[in-house]
MIPA-835268 format. One record per residue (C-alpha): residue number from 1; chain; x, y, z. Coordinates in steps of 0.001 Angstrom, whole numbers, plus 500000, padded with zeros to 6 digits. Layout:
{k->NUM c->A px->X py->Y pz->Z}
...
! end
This chain:
{k->1 c->A px->345274 py->482661 pz->448873}
{k->2 c->A px->347567 py->479639 pz->448425}
{k->3 c->A px->346507 py->476247 pz->449716}
{k->4 c->A px->349312 py->473796 pz->450418}
{k->5 c->A px->348795 py->470070 pz->450034}
{k->6 c->A px->348866 py->468223 pz->453353}
{k->7 c->A px->352223 py->466712 pz->454321}
{k->8 c->A px->352580 py->463099 pz->453233}
{k->9 c->A px->355295 py->461174 pz->455059}
{k->10 c->A px->355619 py->458780 pz->452141}
{k->11 c->A px->356857 py->461630 pz->449954}
{k->12 c->A px->359313 py->463187 pz->452406}
{k->13 c->A px->362306 py->461500 pz->450755}
{k->14 c->A px->361744 py->463699 pz->447696}
{k->15 c->A px->363385 py->466584 pz->449577}
{k->16 c->A px->366715 py->464827 pz->449173}
{k->17 c->A px->366291 py->462386 pz->446305}
{k->18 c->A px->367180 py->458717 pz->445836}
{k->19 c->A px->370638 py->457118 pz->445655}
{k->20 c->A px->372456 py->453792 pz->445836}
{k->21 c->A px->375511 py->453119 pz->447998}
{k->22 c->A px->377651 py->450040 pz->447229}
{k->23 c->A px->380172 py->448977 pz->449878}
{k->24 c->A px->383330 py->447125 pz->448854}
{k->25 c->A px->384845 py->445770 pz->452076}
{k->26 c->A px->388438 py->445048 pz->451086}
{k->27 c->A px->391662 py->447038 pz->451316}
{k->28 c->A px->395238 py->446070 pz->450581}
{k->29 c->A px->396162 py->447374 pz->454067}
{k->30 c->A px->394293 py->448874 pz->457029}
{k->31 c->A px->395085 py->452526 pz->457718}
{k->32 c->A px->395702 py->453251 pz->461420}
{k->33 c->A px->393132 py->456074 pz->461566}
{k->34 c->A px->390326 py->454193 pz->459781}
{k->35 c->A px->387266 py->452857 pz->461608}
{k->36 c->A px->385304 py->451927 pz->458449}
{k->37 c->A px->384226 py->448368 pz->457783}
{k->38 c->A px->387321 py->447358 pz->455819}
{k->39 c->A px->389267 py->444113 pz->455744}
{k->40 c->A px->392466 py->442762 pz->454268}
{k->41 c->A px->392177 py->439511 pz->452299}
{k->42 c->A px->394732 py->437577 pz->450263}
{k->43 c->A px->392157 py->436040 pz->447919}
{k->44 c->A px->388895 py->437566 pz->446650}
{k->45 c->A px->386346 py->435733 pz->444532}
{k->46 c->A px->385327 py->438634 pz->442299}
{k->47 c->A px->382731 py->436603 pz->440420}
{k->48 c->A px->380994 py->435685 pz->443699}
{k->49 c->A px->380909 py->439341 pz->444762}
{k->50 c->A px->379551 py->440427 pz->441401}
{k->51 c->A px->376753 py->437877 pz->441640}
{k->52 c->A px->375939 py->438850 pz->445239}
{k->53 c->A px->375654 py->442559 pz->444433}
{k->54 c->A px->373334 py->441848 pz->441514}
{k->55 c->A px->371137 py->439584 pz->443631}
{k->56 c->A px->370930 py->442270 pz->446296}
{k->57 c->A px->369758 py->444756 pz->443692}
{k->58 c->A px->367125 py->442296 pz->442484}
{k->59 c->A px->365955 py->441773 pz->446062}
{k->60 c->A px->365652 py->445523 pz->446691}
{k->61 c->A px->364032 py->446375 pz->443343}
{k->62 c->A px->360343 py->445678 pz->444150}
{k->63 c->A px->360429 py->447880 pz->447248}
{k->64 c->A px->361415 py->451012 pz->445343}
{k->65 c->A px->359595 py->450699 pz->442045}
{k->66 c->A px->359213 py->453954 pz->440169}
{k->67 c->A px->362105 py->455758 pz->441837}
{k->68 c->A px->364491 py->457879 pz->439783}
{k->69 c->A px->368121 py->457134 pz->440626}
{k->70 c->A px->370219 py->460251 pz->441071}
{k->71 c->A px->373497 py->458789 pz->442237}
{k->72 c->A px->375530 py->455606 pz->442657}
{k->73 c->A px->378503 py->455632 pz->445005}
{k->74 c->A px->381097 py->452869 pz->445322}
{k->75 c->A px->382681 py->453253 pz->448759}
{k->76 c->A px->384717 py->451107 pz->451093}
{k->77 c->A px->387183 py->449767 pz->451810}
{k->78 c->A px->388987 py->450455 pz->448589}
{k->79 c->A px->386638 py->450162 pz->445602}
{k->80 c->A px->389506 py->450753 pz->443172}
{k->81 c->A px->390470 py->447151 pz->443992}
{k->82 c->A px->387236 py->445998 pz->442335}
{k->83 c->A px->387305 py->444571 pz->438833}
{k->84 c->A px->385940 py->447190 pz->436401}
{k->85 c->A px->383595 py->444548 pz->435008}
{k->86 c->A px->381981 py->444176 pz->438451}
{k->87 c->A px->381499 py->447939 pz->438618}
{k->88 c->A px->379984 py->447925 pz->435131}
{k->89 c->A px->377574 py->445132 pz->436004}
{k->90 c->A px->376391 py->446853 pz->439195}
{k->91 c->A px->375793 py->450100 pz->437287}
{k->92 c->A px->373932 py->448185 pz->434580}
{k->93 c->A px->371864 py->446306 pz->437162}
{k->94 c->A px->370920 py->449472 pz->439046}
{k->95 c->A px->369979 py->451450 pz->435933}
{k->96 c->A px->367936 py->448528 pz->434600}
{k->97 c->A px->365948 py->448481 pz->437849}
{k->98 c->A px->365564 py->452239 pz->438389}
{k->99 c->A px->365235 py->455010 pz->435838}
{k->100 c->A px->368526 py->456918 pz->435950}
{k->101 c->A px->368503 py->460681 pz->436139}
{k->102 c->A px->369763 py->462373 pz->432984}
{k->103 c->A px->372737 py->463635 pz->434996}
{k->104 c->A px->373242 py->460411 pz->437000}
{k->105 c->A px->376385 py->460763 pz->439105}
{k->106 c->A px->378479 py->457587 pz->439491}
{k->107 c->A px->381343 py->457998 pz->441945}
{k->108 c->A px->384060 py->455512 pz->442823}
{k->109 c->A px->386550 py->455988 pz->445650}
{k->110 c->A px->390115 py->455246 pz->444591}
{k->111 c->A px->393541 py->455085 pz->446118}
{k->112 c->A px->396336 py->456612 pz->444047}
{k->113 c->A px->398715 py->453631 pz->444016}
{k->114 c->A px->400070 py->452801 pz->440570}
{k->115 c->A px->398363 py->449386 pz->440489}
{k->116 c->A px->394956 py->450924 pz->441186}
{k->117 c->A px->395497 py->453859 pz->438814}
{k->118 c->A px->395991 py->451277 pz->436074}
{k->119 c->A px->392266 py->450478 pz->436429}
{k->120 c->A px->391079 py->454081 pz->436023}
{k->121 c->A px->390363 py->453762 pz->432285}
{k->122 c->A px->388436 py->450554 pz->432961}
{k->123 c->A px->386274 py->452322 pz->435535}
{k->124 c->A px->385524 py->455087 pz->433058}
{k->125 c->A px->384473 py->452504 pz->430471}
{k->126 c->A px->382340 py->450816 pz->433143}
{k->127 c->A px->380272 py->453988 pz->433561}
{k->128 c->A px->381978 py->455807 pz->436442}
{k->129 c->A px->381902 py->459544 pz->435745}
{k->130 c->A px->383341 py->460890 pz->438994}
{k->131 c->A px->386473 py->459675 pz->440767}
{k->132 c->A px->387195 py->460450 pz->444414}
{k->133 c->A px->390912 py->459982 pz->445104}
{k->134 c->A px->392244 py->459414 pz->448619}
{k->135 c->A px->395380 py->461547 pz->448359}
{k->136 c->A px->395253 py->462312 pz->452128}
{k->137 c->A px->398582 py->464214 pz->452124}
{k->138 c->A px->401306 py->465526 pz->449834}
{k->139 c->A px->404002 py->465022 pz->452443}
{k->140 c->A px->405805 py->461675 pz->452328}
{k->141 c->A px->406519 py->461551 pz->456060}
{k->142 c->A px->402855 py->462236 pz->456814}
{k->143 c->A px->401773 py->459563 pz->454336}
{k->144 c->A px->403938 py->456981 pz->456101}
{k->145 c->A px->402509 py->457987 pz->459477}
{k->146 c->A px->398994 py->457660 pz->458046}
{k->147 c->A px->399814 py->454150 pz->456842}
{k->148 c->A px->399292 py->455028 pz->453193}
{k->149 c->A px->400845 py->452864 pz->450481}
{k->150 c->A px->401642 py->455679 pz->448065}
{k->151 c->A px->404011 py->458617 pz->448099}
{k->152 c->A px->403274 py->462159 pz->446965}
{k->153 c->A px->404765 py->461660 pz->443486}
{k->154 c->A px->402524 py->458642 pz->442892}
{k->155 c->A px->399516 py->460605 pz->444108}
{k->156 c->A px->400243 py->463496 pz->441752}
{k->157 c->A px->400608 py->461105 pz->438818}
{k->158 c->A px->397303 py->459428 pz->439677}
{k->159 c->A px->395524 py->462785 pz->439876}
{k->160 c->A px->396883 py->463800 pz->436484}
{k->161 c->A px->395741 py->460509 pz->434982}
{k->162 c->A px->392289 py->460827 pz->436558}
{k->163 c->A px->391853 py->464351 pz->435197}
{k->164 c->A px->392664 py->463099 pz->431703}
{k->165 c->A px->389951 py->460431 pz->431949}
{k->166 c->A px->387117 py->461887 pz->434068}
{k->167 c->A px->385216 py->465146 pz->433818}
{k->168 c->A px->384832 py->465261 pz->437594}
{k->169 c->A px->387612 py->464454 pz->440070}
{k->170 c->A px->387483 py->464953 pz->443844}
{k->171 c->A px->390474 py->464789 pz->446172}
{k->172 c->A px->390428 py->463805 pz->449846}
{k->173 c->A px->392995 py->465210 pz->452266}
{k->174 c->A px->393498 py->465033 pz->456011}
{k->175 c->A px->394814 py->467978 pz->458020}
{k->176 c->A px->395572 py->468662 pz->461705}
{k->177 c->A px->398027 py->465779 pz->461495}
{k->178 c->A px->400905 py->465058 pz->463835}
{k->179 c->A px->403473 py->467892 pz->463972}
{k->180 c->A px->401786 py->469769 pz->461120}
{k->181 c->A px->402101 py->473548 pz->461261}
{k->182 c->A px->399657 py->476093 pz->459891}
{k->183 c->A px->402202 py->477192 pz->457276}
{k->184 c->A px->402791 py->473617 pz->456162}
{k->185 c->A px->399069 py->473010 pz->455727}
{k->186 c->A px->398678 py->476227 pz->453724}
{k->187 c->A px->401540 py->475241 pz->451411}
{k->188 c->A px->400112 py->471749 pz->450955}
{k->189 c->A px->396639 py->473112 pz->450258}
{k->190 c->A px->397999 py->475578 pz->447711}
{k->191 c->A px->399815 py->472689 pz->445998}
{k->192 c->A px->396566 py->470743 pz->445798}
{k->193 c->A px->394641 py->473737 pz->444467}
{k->194 c->A px->397265 py->474197 pz->441742}
{k->195 c->A px->396032 py->470850 pz->440361}
{k->196 c->A px->392691 py->472598 pz->439605}
{k->197 c->A px->390363 py->470093 pz->441289}
{k->198 c->A px->386639 py->470752 pz->441013}
{k->199 c->A px->385941 py->469263 pz->444447}
{k->200 c->A px->387867 py->468816 pz->447682}
{k->201 c->A px->386936 py->466873 pz->450805}
{k->202 c->A px->389183 py->468181 pz->453583}
{k->203 c->A px->388900 py->466423 pz->456917}
{k->204 c->A px->390453 py->467164 pz->460263}
{k->205 c->A px->392176 py->464056 pz->461619}
{k->206 c->A px->389779 py->462429 pz->464058}
{k->207 c->A px->391058 py->459896 pz->466570}
{k->208 c->A px->388525 py->457071 pz->466723}
{k->209 c->A px->388812 py->454796 pz->469769}
{k->210 c->A px->388635 py->451436 pz->467961}
{k->211 c->A px->391585 py->452134 pz->465672}
{k->212 c->A px->395361 py->451807 pz->465881}
{k->213 c->A px->395602 py->455582 pz->466347}
{k->214 c->A px->392934 py->455395 pz->469032}
{k->215 c->A px->394887 py->452827 pz->471003}
{k->216 c->A px->398143 py->454737 pz->470592}
{k->217 c->A px->396449 py->457927 pz->471731}
{k->218 c->A px->395015 py->456221 pz->474816}
{k->219 c->A px->398521 py->455031 pz->475680}
{k->220 c->A px->400012 py->458505 pz->475175}
{k->221 c->A px->402009 py->457408 pz->472121}
{k->222 c->A px->400347 py->459587 pz->469479}
{k->223 c->A px->402333 py->462779 pz->469869}
{k->224 c->A px->402303 py->466100 pz->468070}
{k->225 c->A px->398562 py->466466 pz->467541}
{k->226 c->A px->397419 py->470119 pz->467300}
{k->227 c->A px->395569 py->471775 pz->470164}
{k->228 c->A px->392044 py->473111 pz->469672}
{k->229 c->A px->393213 py->476618 pz->468767}
{k->230 c->A px->395590 py->475408 pz->466038}
{k->231 c->A px->392969 py->473013 pz->464665}
{k->232 c->A px->390464 py->475906 pz->464526}
{k->233 c->A px->393010 py->478092 pz->462747}
{k->234 c->A px->393557 py->475311 pz->460205}
{k->235 c->A px->389809 py->475060 pz->459615}
{k->236 c->A px->389522 py->478815 pz->459070}
{k->237 c->A px->392548 py->478859 pz->456778}
{k->238 c->A px->391083 py->475999 pz->454728}
{k->239 c->A px->387916 py->477944 pz->454006}
{k->240 c->A px->389752 py->481151 pz->453170}
{k->241 c->A px->392260 py->479527 pz->450817}
{k->242 c->A px->389668 py->477417 pz->449025}
{k->243 c->A px->387315 py->480357 pz->448598}
{k->244 c->A px->390097 py->482489 pz->447116}
{k->245 c->A px->390753 py->479680 pz->444615}
{k->246 c->A px->387100 py->479512 pz->443537}
{k->247 c->A px->386033 py->476482 pz->445581}
{k->248 c->A px->383135 py->477487 pz->447798}
{k->249 c->A px->382363 py->475674 pz->451022}
{k->250 c->A px->378963 py->474003 pz->450783}
{k->251 c->A px->379329 py->471620 pz->453742}
{k->252 c->A px->381559 py->471575 pz->456822}
{k->253 c->A px->384334 py->469564 pz->455145}
{k->254 c->A px->383536 py->469927 pz->451437}
{k->255 c->A px->384440 py->472573 pz->448866}
{k->256 c->A px->383533 py->472738 pz->445192}
{k->257 c->A px->383401 py->474821 pz->442067}
{k->258 c->A px->379947 py->475876 pz->440868}
{k->259 c->A px->377922 py->472806 pz->439904}
{k->260 c->A px->380510 py->470312 pz->441185}
{k->261 c->A px->379076 py->469510 pz->444633}
{k->262 c->A px->378878 py->465787 pz->445401}
{k->263 c->A px->375285 py->464920 pz->444501}
{k->264 c->A px->375442 py->461598 pz->446316}
{k->265 c->A px->376419 py->463161 pz->449616}
{k->266 c->A px->373775 py->465834 pz->449129}
{k->267 c->A px->371192 py->463043 pz->449211}
{k->268 c->A px->372534 py->462120 pz->452672}
{k->269 c->A px->372722 py->465678 pz->453973}
{k->270 c->A px->369306 py->466603 pz->452582}
{k->271 c->A px->367880 py->463472 pz->454222}
{k->272 c->A px->366739 py->461719 pz->451097}
{k->273 c->A px->366488 py->457972 pz->450502}
{k->274 c->A px->369515 py->455813 pz->449868}
{k->275 c->A px->369723 py->452058 pz->449524}
{k->276 c->A px->372906 py->450546 pz->450946}
{k->277 c->A px->374220 py->447197 pz->449719}
{k->278 c->A px->377381 py->445410 pz->450775}
{k->279 c->A px->378847 py->444393 pz->454163}
{k->280 c->A px->378086 py->446941 pz->456854}
{k->281 c->A px->376306 py->449271 pz->454436}
{k->282 c->A px->373781 py->451673 pz->455958}
{k->283 c->A px->370612 py->452953 pz->454328}
{k->284 c->A px->367679 py->455271 pz->454950}
{k->285 c->A px->364530 py->454369 pz->453044}
{k->286 c->A px->360826 py->455221 pz->452966}
{k->287 c->A px->358591 py->452147 pz->452706}
{k->288 c->A px->354788 py->452296 pz->452827}
{k->289 c->A px->354845 py->455720 pz->454461}
{k->290 c->A px->357465 py->454898 pz->457114}
{k->291 c->A px->361179 py->455645 pz->457173}
{k->292 c->A px->363567 py->452867 pz->458103}
{k->293 c->A px->367226 py->452688 pz->458987}
{k->294 c->A px->368891 py->449696 pz->457394}
{k->295 c->A px->372250 py->448148 pz->458219}
{k->296 c->A px->373802 py->445090 pz->456658}
{k->297 c->A px->375827 py->442315 pz->458244}
{k->298 c->A px->379409 py->443585 pz->458681}
{k->299 c->A px->381301 py->440327 pz->458157}
{k->300 c->A px->382129 py->440097 pz->454426}
{k->301 c->A px->381865 py->436334 pz->454069}
{k->302 c->A px->378653 py->436034 pz->456076}
{k->303 c->A px->377130 py->438857 pz->454026}
{k->304 c->A px->378348 py->437262 pz->450824}
{k->305 c->A px->376825 py->433867 pz->451606}
{k->306 c->A px->373437 py->435273 pz->452563}
{k->307 c->A px->373259 py->437695 pz->449613}
{k->308 c->A px->374365 py->434995 pz->447213}
{k->309 c->A px->371488 py->432826 pz->448381}
{k->310 c->A px->369006 py->435682 pz->447921}
{k->311 c->A px->368128 py->435735 pz->451625}
{k->312 c->A px->367374 py->438885 pz->453627}
{k->313 c->A px->368442 py->438090 pz->457192}
{k->314 c->A px->371787 py->439847 pz->456625}
{k->315 c->A px->370026 py->443250 pz->456575}
{k->316 c->A px->368289 py->444685 pz->459638}
{k->317 c->A px->365319 py->447024 pz->459152}
{k->318 c->A px->364542 py->449438 pz->461998}
{k->319 c->A px->361603 py->451821 pz->461789}
{k->320 c->A px->362371 py->455387 pz->462859}
{k->321 c->A px->359771 py->457339 pz->464773}
{k->322 c->A px->358856 py->460914 pz->463906}
{k->323 c->A px->361260 py->462530 pz->466371}
{k->324 c->A px->364164 py->460312 pz->465302}
{k->325 c->A px->363605 py->461306 pz->461682}
{k->326 c->A px->363426 py->464996 pz->462512}
{k->327 c->A px->366564 py->464847 pz->464620}
{k->328 c->A px->368484 py->462987 pz->461923}
{k->329 c->A px->367333 py->465491 pz->459312}
{k->330 c->A px->368510 py->468349 pz->461528}
{k->331 c->A px->371885 py->466750 pz->462335}
{k->332 c->A px->372612 py->466087 pz->458677}
{k->333 c->A px->371167 py->469294 pz->457254}
{k->334 c->A px->372949 py->471729 pz->459554}
{k->335 c->A px->376226 py->470475 pz->458099}
{k->336 c->A px->375182 py->472135 pz->454849}
{k->337 c->A px->375687 py->475839 pz->454266}
{k->338 c->A px->372164 py->475974 pz->452788}
{k->339 c->A px->370803 py->474799 pz->456148}
{k->340 c->A px->367512 py->473044 pz->456868}
{k->341 c->A px->363830 py->473796 pz->456434}
{k->342 c->A px->362120 py->474675 pz->459699}
{k->343 c->A px->358760 py->473611 pz->458302}
{k->344 c->A px->360132 py->470212 pz->457307}
{k->345 c->A px->361431 py->469681 pz->460839}
{k->346 c->A px->357981 py->470500 pz->462199}
{k->347 c->A px->356290 py->468196 pz->459660}
{k->348 c->A px->358568 py->465308 pz->460583}
{k->349 c->A px->358541 py->465723 pz->464363}
{k->350 c->A px->355059 py->467140 pz->464854}
{k->351 c->A px->356481 py->470072 pz->466836}
{k->352 c->A px->358572 py->473094 pz->465881}
{k->353 c->A px->362032 py->473771 pz->467209}
{k->354 c->A px->362108 py->476108 pz->470189}
{k->355 c->A px->362084 py->479674 pz->468900}
{k->356 c->A px->363570 py->480808 pz->472217}
{k->357 c->A px->366560 py->478511 pz->471722}
{k->358 c->A px->366963 py->479588 pz->468087}
{k->359 c->A px->366886 py->483249 pz->469113}
{k->360 c->A px->369474 py->482683 pz->471855}
{k->361 c->A px->371850 py->480840 pz->469528}
{k->362 c->A px->371312 py->483505 pz->466888}
{k->363 c->A px->372131 py->486230 pz->469411}
{k->364 c->A px->375301 py->484299 pz->470238}
{k->365 c->A px->376278 py->484450 pz->466570}
{k->366 c->A px->375960 py->480692 pz->466008}
{k->367 c->A px->372767 py->480469 pz->463924}
{k->368 c->A px->371022 py->482513 pz->461284}
{k->369 c->A px->367603 py->482094 pz->459701}
{k->370 c->A px->365774 py->483501 pz->456701}
{k->371 c->A px->363151 py->482352 pz->454218}
{k->372 c->A px->362125 py->479544 pz->456543}
{k->373 c->A px->365610 py->478002 pz->456678}
{k->374 c->A px->367946 py->477590 pz->459633}
{k->375 c->A px->371707 py->477687 pz->459081}
{k->376 c->A px->374860 py->477636 pz->461138}
{k->377 c->A px->377135 py->480650 pz->460919}
{k->378 c->A px->380873 py->480260 pz->460380}
{k->379 c->A px->381442 py->480153 pz->464147}
{k->380 c->A px->378462 py->477852 pz->464569}
{k->381 c->A px->379803 py->475233 pz->462180}
{k->382 c->A px->382779 py->474743 pz->464478}
{k->383 c->A px->380383 py->474119 pz->467378}
{k->384 c->A px->377784 py->472026 pz->465573}
{k->385 c->A px->377544 py->469290 pz->468205}
{k->386 c->A px->376963 py->471872 pz->470928}
{k->387 c->A px->374308 py->473644 pz->468838}
{k->388 c->A px->372500 py->470357 pz->468219}
{k->389 c->A px->372573 py->469561 pz->471922}
{k->390 c->A px->370751 py->472828 pz->472678}
{k->391 c->A px->368283 py->472565 pz->469789}
{k->392 c->A px->367333 py->468982 pz->470658}
{k->393 c->A px->367194 py->469431 pz->474431}
! end
């Protein structure tokens, strides 16, 4: 008879691992659909930012002694505007503080403009081993509507350059755009797949209220958006086309070849620990047996001044109770095709999910369960928010 060790909250993060997120807040222009913490600045003191990031790492180091670092992710903003030396120093600082995994993944988000592509070799030398390129579209009219500063030819050249420098390259695209037909999206997707990417992040255009698109939409000036049926058809087509090309869906919006899933994002979706540094960066961390949500000051210059001085008031630390942790774990984990552990939910919350509700949603063809895991079906993934509402009622 097997005896299982009692659940220890302090060790729960091990289910998902440990990662570092570094937020670079600057862009050369603000895209009309973007609600991320990004800013346009004419002058950037790169040395000051480099120093601030390193001091933040030093400040965080004692709290996470002994952790093994599985991933570093430079997000933004537009991290490809960073100096490669800054990237190298952050990687060095992080791997001096924490033991890096043998297969440490270091991702940097990049735009495919020619000026940023010129830095790609420098990022490789800095220690980046995975590049995530914001192609967004291979249609020049769509790119202009999305406020992008590159055209499709520039994007294709940047992808080719990236593939010559990096073993792992991911491409981001947006579909369900204005006036886009199903046939146009299929042709565009086939064009992208002909580039032989090992990972694709394919997102349906979402209209966020506090964006230029959000304001236009509220005023009735954002025309040509697909209805729900067309958007659903585009989602289904995306999965079918990617699967036929050898890129399996492993999360609602992400597709990869075997072994090429984004390890950093898996830490998020598996509800591991991640330290976030930089303006507006979020984190989830276990400290002394309790899980905390962290969020940094959003204003770049206020964050910079406080971090530079080695102070901590620019980062808020909010303890999550058991139910909040369980609900977050469920919301993140059901995005994954592997699903979530029912026993882990019970360990975190203190109570199991309602079997009656699970059975009803399973009978409706929205959930499936086996080997102690709960997963959304294909139809369920399109209705994830509704499923969560029932499970968490």
